[in-house]
N, C-alpha and C positions, 0 to 999 in steps of 0.2 A: 851682328853676330859676334860671339865671344869665343874664347878658347876652351870653354867648359865642355868636356866630352860627355855627350849623352849616351852614345853607343860606341863601344870599342870591340870589334870582332877580331879575334886572334886565332889564326890557324884552323878555321872552321872546316870540318869534314863531315859530309853526309853521304852515306852509301846506300844503295838499294840492293838487297840480297835476293836474287831471283834464281830460278832453275837454270837460266842461261849463264849465270855468273854474277859477279859483283860489278855494279855500275857506280863509278865514283862521280856522282852528280855534283858534289862540291868537294874540292880537293885543295885544302889549305888556303882558304880565302881570308884576307886581312883588309880591314878598312876601319876608319874612324869617322863618326858623324858628330859634329859639335852643336852646341845650342844655337838655334836659329838657322842652321845650315840646311840646304837642300842638296842632297847628293843624287846624281843621276846614275843609275845602274843599267848599263846598256849592253847589247849583244844580240846575236841571232837567236832564233827560237832553239831551245834545247841547250843553251849555254849555261843554264843554272841560275838564272836571275830569280825566278819565282821560288825555286826551292830554297834559295838563300833566305828569302823573306819568311817562308814557312818554318825554316830551321830556327830562326831567331825567336819566333813566337811559340815554338814547340808544337807545331801543327803537322809535322811529318808523320804520315801513317805508314804502317807496315806494308810492304817489306822494307821501307826506308827507315833509316836510323842515323841519328847524329852520333858519330863515333869518335870525334875528337875536336879539340879546340876550346875556346872560351867566347862567351857572348856577354860582355860586361855592360849592363844597363845602369848608368850612374854608379858604377863601381860594383854592382851586384851581378854575379854570374848566373844568368838565366838557365844555363844548362844544369845547374845544381839545385834550382828551385823546384819545390814539389807542386803538385797539381793545384792545391789551394792557393798558393802564392801566385801562380800563373793566372788563375781566374781573377785574382784581385787586380793584376796588372793589365790584362787584356780588356780593351774597351775603355779603360780609365786612363792609365798612364801610357799605354801603347795601343794604337789602333791600326787595323789593316783594312785597306780598301781592295776588295777582290776584283779580279778582272770580270768575273761573272757575278752580277749583283744578286742573283738568286742564291748564292752561297751565303749572303748576308741576310736576305729577307725571308721571313716565314710566309708562305703563300696563303695560309689560313687566318692570319691575324692582320687587322687593320694597321695602317702605317703609324697612326698616333699611338696605338698600344705598344708597338715595337720600340718606338723612339722614347716614349715615357719610361718603359722598363729599362732601357739602356741607361738612362740618367739615374733612376731610383735604385738600380742595382749597385751603384757606387757612391751615391750621395743621398743624404737624408733631406729631401725637399718634398714639398707637397705636390699633388698631382697637377694643380693649376699652373704652378711655376714651371714644372717640367713640360707641360703642354705648350706654354708660351715660348720656352727655349727651343722646343722642337719645331714649332711653327716658324720661328725666326731663322732656324737653320735651313729649312726648306726654301725660304725666301732668299737666303744667302747664296744658294747654289742655282738660283734662277728658275725655280718652279713657280709658275703663275697660280694665283688664287690658292696660296698655301693653306688657308683655313679649310677650304673645301677638300683639298687633296689629303689633308690629315685623316679624313674619314674614309679614304679609299683603301682598297686592297691592292696588293702588288700586281695582280693580273689586269687591273684597270689602267695600268701605266704602260707606256711604250718601253722598249728596251733602254733607250737613252734616258728616259725619265726615271726608270728603276735605278739606273747607275747613279743619277744625281741624288736619289734618296739614300743610297748606300754611302755616298760621299758625305752627305749631311750627317748621317749617323756616326761616321768616323770623327766628325768635327765636334760632336755634341759636348764631350767632356773636356775639350781643350787639352788633349794628351801631350806628353813630353815628346813622343815620337810617333810618327805616322809612317807606315809602310804602304805605299800605293803601287799596286800591281796593275800597270797599264789602265788606269782608271778612266781615261778619256777616250779610249778606243771607240766606244759606241756613240760618242757625242758628235754633233756637227761642230764646225769650226767656230761659230759664234759662241756657243755654250762652252766649248773647250777653252776659248780665250777667257771667258768669265771665270771658269774654274781655276785656271792657272793664275789669274789675277788674285782671286780670293786666297789661293794657296800661299802665294808669296806674301800677301798682306798678313795672313795668320802667322806665318813663321817670323815675319819681321816684328809684329806687335807683341806676340806672346812668347817668342823664343822656342817655339815648337821645332824640333828637328824632323827632317823628312827624308825617306829613301824613295825616290821615284823610279820605279822599274819600267823600262820601256825599250822598244827597238827604234823609236822615232827620235833621231838626232835633232831634228828641227825643234821638237818640244823642249828637250833638255837645254838646248842652246839658249833659249830665252827664259828658262826657269831656274836651272840649277846653279849652284855656286861651285860645285866640284863634280867630278865624273870618275867612275870606275868602269872600265871596259872588260867584259867577261868573255871567255872563250873556253869551251869544253871543261867547265867547272872551275876555272881559275881566272883570277883577275890578271890581265896582261898589261894594263896601263892605267895609271891613276894620276890625277893632278887637278889643278884649277881648270874650270870648264873652258875659259877662253884660251888658256895656254894649250890645252889638249886639242881643241878643235881648230885653232889657228896654226898649230905647229905639232902635229902628231908625229910620234917617233916609232911606234910599234907598227910593223907591216900590216897587221890586222886592222888597226885603227885607220891607217891610210886607206885600206880597201873599203871599209865601211863609209868613210867620208867620200871616197870616189864614187860610190854607188848611189849617192844622194842625187835625185833628179835636179837638173839645173847646172850640174858641173860639166856636162858634156856639150859639145858643139852641136848646133842645130843640124839635124839630118844624120847624125852619128848614133850608133847603137849605145844604149845606156850601159856603162861599165858595170861589171859584176865580179865579185871575188870568185876566182876559178875553183872548181870542185865543190864538194859538200862537206859539211861538218862531220867529223868522225863519229863512229859509234862509241858510246861510253864503255861498251864491253871490249872494244878492240882499239884502244887508243895507241897511236904510234909512240915509239920511244922518244924520250926527251920532250921537245916542244910539240904540242898537239897540232899546231898550225903549220908546221914545216912541210907537209905534203902539198899545201896550197900556196906556199910562200915562194915568191920569185927570188928571194935573197937567201934561201936555205943552203946550208953547207953541212958537212959531216959533223961540225960542232953542234948543230941543232939537234942531233940525236942523243945528246946528253941532257940531263936535268938542268933546267935553266934557273939561275938565281935572279933575285930581284935587284936591279941596279938603279942608279940615279944618273943617267947620261946627261940630263938637263936639270938644273936646280929646281927642286920642288916637284920632280916627276919620278914616279916609281914605275919601272918597266921590267917585264919578264921577257928578255930577248937578248941574244948575244950579237945581234946585228941591228941595233937601233938606228933608225934612219935620221940621224941628227943633221948631217950635211944636206941630205936630200930635201928635208922639209923646212930648213931654216932659211 
């Protein structure tokens, strides 16, 4: 891994304008992903993880709209790129693995047709070469008898198999950046392990950068190099994966780790973060986590700035738990 920035997100803001008001799904998100780096983007459902990925690729549909910030891909601001330029980048230099594989696959086209088109849309290669690359990609993600499966339609696959095809399509053109939106949720643990191994191998050998969106801390613990923890549209803690998981300083990160099965004593109830995530239409003043936080004070009702209470750690909190977790 080098210090070359592949993606630099600065102050990204995405709002949804509805009849009930404006929902700030993404509210000033900042992070950097470097060449060969895998960044885990974690948080509860509704924290803004998937919308962040869609915003980077320009896939936010109305009533959603990116209203501020910069998304610098190898120095180029994607928010200023026109539709033609984004079409050139999507699937070639930036790929996305969707949580629902049917968002990737066309149900009326055979798998080989879809994979070959994905390659030929961005490269001038003959059909036979594209077919061989597609077959090899299916084998890479653990699909048995890939030559036979190439001639199948999506409905002939199980949900987990369709997800593996979607992952294979994302890998076809060896992109500079892959945004993976919980891609292994539908897979069993053995195939999940294989996909994680192939992902790390790809990033290590080709320098591909990756954003791995998930709520599963166990997955990112063994996969990612860095981690960004999101809550209510904001990144609340960032840092090296081992540093954050071994020594979390934001109360929300502490709560997430405390909720992982295995941390509780046998016979005791599993810990859970109290309360529920707030509505994006009615966010509390200041820190959005303060109604659920056991360390909250009046100071938490003010806007929180990002500080570095521990070297190499960015935290949005006025009560970082440095002494508690060190």
